[in-house]
N, C-alpha and C positions, 0 to 999 in steps of 0.2 A: 490699582490695575495689576493683573497678573502679567509678569514678563515671560514671553514665550521665545524659545529659540527658533532659528531658521534651519529647516532641513536642507542639507546640501548634498548633491550627488558627487561621488568621487569618480571621475571619468577614467583615471588611469588605474586599471586593475593591478598592473604590475608594481605599483607603489606598495601594494599589500602582499601580493604573491609574485615575486620577481620571475619565477620559473614554473611552468605548468607541471612538469613531472616531479620536480624536487620540492615545490612549495604548495601548489594548489591541490594536486591529487592527494598527497598525504593529509592535507587539511580536510578535504571533502570526505575522505574515507573514515574519519573519526565519527563515532556514534552520534554525538550531538549535532554534527554538521550534516551528515547524510540524512538525518531526521528532518532538517530544513528542506532539503530537496524532496524527500519522501512526502512531506506535507503538501508541497507545491503540486506534485504530479498525482497525489492521491493513492500512493502505493506504500506498503511496508517493505522497506529495503534492508536486506542484510548483506554487508560487504563480505565477499569470499576472498578476493585477491585484488591487489593493485599491480599494475604493469603485468597483466596476465598474458601469457604467450598465446599468440595465434600464428602458427608457422614461424616465419622470420620476423614477425611484428609483435607488438604488445598493445593490448587494449588498456586504457587508463584504469578502469575499474570493472571488474567482473563480479556480479552480485546475484542475489536471488530474491524473489518475493517471499517474505516470511509467511509460512503456513501453506505454501503451494509449491509446485515444482517449476514455476516459471523462472527462466533465466533472464538476467538483465545485464546489458552492457552500457557503460557510461563513458562517453568520449568528451574530453574537456578541450576548450579552445579559448584562450584569453584574448582573442582577437575576433574580428568579424568572420562570419562563415566563409568558406571557400570550397572549391570543387575537390581539392585534395582531401580535406577532412570528410566530405560527403562520401567519397570513394572508400576511405578507410572505414567509415561507419558501416557500409554495406559489407565490406570484406570481413570485419570483425563479427558482425551479426551472423554471417554465414558460417564463419569458423567456429563460433561458440554455440551455434544453433539457438540463438537468442529469441526470446518471445517479446521482450520489451527493450527498445533501443532509445537511449536518452542522450541527446546532443546538447551539451552545456557550453554556451558561447558568450562573448562580450556583446556582439550585435548580430542579429540575423538579417542577412540580405534578402530582398524580396524574392529573388529567383530560388533561394534555398528554402524559404517558407513554402513556396509553391511546390518544390520538390518533396518536402516532407508531407504536405497535404496530399499530394498525388500518391505517395507510397501508402499512406493510411487508407486511401480510397481504393487502392488496387491490390492490397494484400488481404489474406483471410482474417477471420475473427480472432485467431490466436496471436497475431502479430500487432504490436502497437509502437508507433514512433512518437517521441516527444522532442520538441525543440524549445529550449529554455535559455533565457538571457539572465546573466548575472548582473545584479545591481548593488552598488555599495553606497551607503549614505552615512552622514554624521551630522550631529547637531553641535555647533560651536567646536570645542576641542574634544568632544567625546570620542570614544573608541569607534571605529567603523562598524557598521551593521550591514549584514548581507541579506539580500532578498532575491529569490529565484522567481522570475516571471515566465509563465508558460505561454509560448507564442503559438505553437501548434501542438495538437494532441489528437489521439484517435477519436473517431466518432463511433462509440460503441453501439449505439442504436442502429446505425446504418449497417454495421458489420453483422449484428445479430439477425437483422432482416435478410441480409444477403446470404447468410449461412444456410438458411432453409426457408424457402418461400411457402412451405406448407407445414408449418409447425402445428402441433396438437394443441387442443384447448388447455390441457394441463400444463404444457410447457409455457404457453403464453401467460397463464395465470402466475406461474412461478416468477417469470421475468417481471411482470407488472408489479408483483408483490415486493420484490427486491428493490425495484426502482422507487416505488412509493415509500418503502421503509427508509431508504437512504435520504430521500428528499425531506422526509419528516425528521429523522433522527439528527441530521447534521445542522438543523436549525437550533438544536439544543447545545448550549455552550459547553456544558460539562461532558456531554457525549463526544463532541468534536475534539475536546482536549485529550480524550483517552483513546480515540480510534481514528483511523484514516478511512477514506472512502474506498470501496472495492468496486471492481467491475461487475455490474449486474450480469447475470447469466440465466439460462433456463434450468440450471441444476437446482436440486431441492435444498442445497446447502450453500453457506457463505462463511468464509473464515476471516478472523481478525487477529492481529498480533497482540501478544501480551508482553513483548519485550524479551522473549526467549526463543531460541531456535528449536528447543526440544518439545514445545507444545504451543497451542494456540486456542483461541476461543472459536467454536464453530456454532453457528445458529442454523437450524434446519426447520423446514416446513414439511411435515409428513401428511400429505393430503389424504391418503387412504384411511388415516386414523383421526383426521382433523386435530392435529397436534403440533405444537411448537416445542422445539428442544433448544436449550442453551447448554453448552458443555465445554469443559476444558479437555481438549483432545491431546493425548500424549502419544505421539506416533510410534516411538520405539525406545522406551526407557522405563522398564519396570522399576528400577531403583528409584527413579524420581516419583513414580506413583506411590511406592511404599513410603518414601520420605514424607510426601504430602499426607498420606493417610495416617501416619503417626501423629500428625498435627491436626487431625480431623476436627476435634472439638474446638480448638482455637480458631481454625479457619471458618467453620460454620458460625461461630459466635461473632467473628468480625464481619462476616457477610450478612448475618441475620437470616440465613437460609439453611435448609437441610438438603444436602445433595445425595444423589444415588451414586455410590462409588463402585464402579464396574471394572474389576481387575482384568477380565477377559483372558483367562489362563491359556486358552488355545490360540491366542493371537499375540503379535508383538505390541499392538496398541493397547491403551487403557483409556477409559472415559470417566469423567466426573460430571454428572448430568442433572439438569433441572428440566421438568416437563410440564406442559400446560395444555389442557384440552381447550380448543377454540373452534370457531366456525370460520375456516379460511376462505370460504366462498362469499362471505358477507362483508362487502367493502365498507359498510357503515361501521363495522367493528374493528377495522384495521388499525386505526389510531390507538385504540385501547390495547390492542395486541402489541403495537410498536412500543408503547409506553412500558409494557411488561418486559419485552425484550431488552430495551435500553437499561431499565432498572437492574435486571439480573446481570447483564453484561458488565455494567460499571461496578456493581458490588463484587462480582466474581473476580474481575481483574484486580481490584484493590485488595481483596482478601488473600488471593494466591500470590500476588507479586512479592510479598515479604519472604516467601518460602521458595522462590525460584532462583 
């Protein structure tokens, strides 16, 4: 018989992190740890500052969504939720013009779950509130393991519908395509290990992190040309583009793909692109298109990561 250990929850978070500001916030701000929270909420998070000033106060973590302009604030609480921290959350969100607000707590009281749900239902599509509980576990004498459980999150579909009651057929198809793509792609274990879910939108593009703030993978549906694009988009770093291009042969050999290297001399940005002609309006072909997108994205991330 196989001997199995028993999973036990550590109820006292302060046995691991005695002080929120001195222990928990520095721990959470480390790349490996913020990635755990990022996976839970389905965002790619880059930490900009800890104890970031908001007037006479400080927000625990000020961050951004990798590959977009969205600002994120994270407020930590190693106790159950209270009105004081809810007020701080609103104050910090206003002071930082935050788009995403994450409240990380030991335990969420029912009235504060309801408050976050109400905020999500009564703010526009650009704003999202997350309420997450911290859970600590161990097996026998093992090191503690942390898990973030999302208690409340934005209802993106409701907000998209609320944003515009008379969207065009093209916008609706874009949105439906991205929803279907993510539903399909994140059933694939390898894809889910490499990328986090994004918020579906009516835009023709969607971005995914490659672990660098200088660039990201962007996938696009170009409906007027019936075309899908997957590219490494470098927003403002020509030196990085030149460095990657010097390794063009090795990168393309690693990926097993041939890219279109677009320097874009008249712009700050640069693009390294793969294109495929498809029939975007034929839903029966969507899964084949999704397979192509996933394959190229995974290959691209693995091939370029060594040189970033």
